[in-house]
C-alpha positions in Angstrom: 55.2 116.0 7.5 53.1 113.0 9.7 54.2 109.4 10.5 51.5 106.7 11.7 52.9 104.3 14.2 50.9 101.6 15.6 50.3 100.9 19.3 49.0 98.3 21.5 44.8 99.1 21.1 45.2 102.1 19.8 47.0 104.1 17.0 49.9 106.8 17.5 50.5 109.6 15.0 53.5 111.4 15.0 53.5 115.0 13.8 56.2 117.6 12.8 56.0 120.7 11.2 58.2 123.7 10.5 55.1 126.2 12.0 52.6 125.3 14.4 50.3 126.2 12.1 51.3 122.9 9.7 51.6 121.2 12.4 47.8 121.3 13.7 47.2 121.0 9.8 49.0 117.9 9.3 47.9 116.7 12.7 44.6 116.9 10.8 45.8 115.4 7.9 46.9 112.6 9.8 43.7 111.7 11.6 41.8 111.5 8.3 44.6 109.2 6.8 44.5 107.0 9.8 40.5 106.7 9.1 41.0 106.4 5.4 37.7 108.5 4.1 36.3 106.8 0.7 36.2 109.5 -1.6 33.4 108.7 -3.6 31.6 112.6 -3.6 33.6 115.5 -4.4 30.8 118.6 -3.3 33.3 120.8 -2.1 32.5 122.3 1.6 34.0 125.3 3.6 33.2 125.4 8.0 35.1 127.7 10.2 35.6 126.2 13.7 36.5 127.9 17.1 38.0 126.3 20.3 38.4 128.7 22.9 40.0 128.7 26.0 42.1 125.3 26.0 44.4 124.5 29.2 47.3 125.0 27.2 48.9 124.5 23.4 49.2 121.0 23.7 45.2 120.7 25.2 44.8 123.5 22.3 45.6 120.4 19.6 43.7 117.4 21.0 40.7 119.5 21.3 41.4 121.0 17.8 41.3 117.6 16.5 38.7 116.2 18.6 36.2 118.9 17.1 37.1 118.2 13.8 36.7 114.7 14.5 33.0 115.2 15.3 32.7 117.3 12.2 33.3 113.5 10.4 31.4 111.5 12.5 28.0 113.9 12.5 28.5 115.5 9.3 31.0 113.2 7.0 33.5 115.4 6.7 37.1 116.1 5.5 39.1 118.7 5.5 42.1 118.6 3.7 43.3 122.5 4.9 43.0 125.0 7.4 43.1 128.6 7.1 44.3 129.7 10.6 42.7 133.6 11.5 43.5 133.0 15.3 46.3 130.4 16.6 47.7 131.1 20.6 48.5 128.9 23.2 44.7 128.3 24.4 42.3 129.1 21.2 42.1 128.4 17.7 40.3 129.5 14.8 39.9 128.1 11.3 38.4 128.0 8.5 38.5 124.5 7.0 38.5 123.5 3.1 37.1 119.9 2.3 34.5 117.5 1.0 32.1 115.0 2.5 33.0 111.2 1.3 31.1 108.8 1.1 31.9 106.6 4.2 34.9 105.8 6.3 37.3 102.9 6.7 38.5 102.8 10.0 36.5 104.3 12.9 38.4 106.6 14.9 36.9 107.3 18.4 38.7 110.5 19.8 41.8 111.7 20.5 43.4 111.2 23.6 45.7 113.8 25.8 48.1 110.1 26.5 51.9 111.1 25.5 50.5 114.1 23.9 52.9 116.9 23.9 53.3 120.0 21.3 56.8 121.6 22.0 59.2 123.4 19.5 62.7 121.3 19.0 65.1 123.3 17.2 62.7 125.4 15.0 60.5 122.7 14.2 56.8 121.7 16.1 56.4 117.8 17.1 53.9 116.1 18.9 53.0 112.7 19.4 49.0 111.7 19.5 47.4 108.5 20.8 43.8 107.9 19.0 41.3 105.9 20.2 40.6 103.5 17.6 
């Protein structure tokens, strides 16, 4: 589950999930919800993405989202699902499934480290993400 929260010049996204994999997946989906893709094309696509040796779990999430965002900017790709073959405190490898949208209504420039902190509270994973728009 994700919840979009407006911030001064940026946009905040609070993400909660029962597992770490779902936290990463929902954070990705929430980022795309901010970008509001225009889904005129229906061609399906699959990409493998890997982020290695991030400083910690929070950095890994931000690095993962920035890599996914790079794919949106360069290849106009939107992913609705992620299957994780590796996800630990500093590394992630995932197969992403999605489509190529015609365009995006909103430009997200970057996922920032500001306010980001992945933590587990009472069996639930949470984080707050700030997006530079």
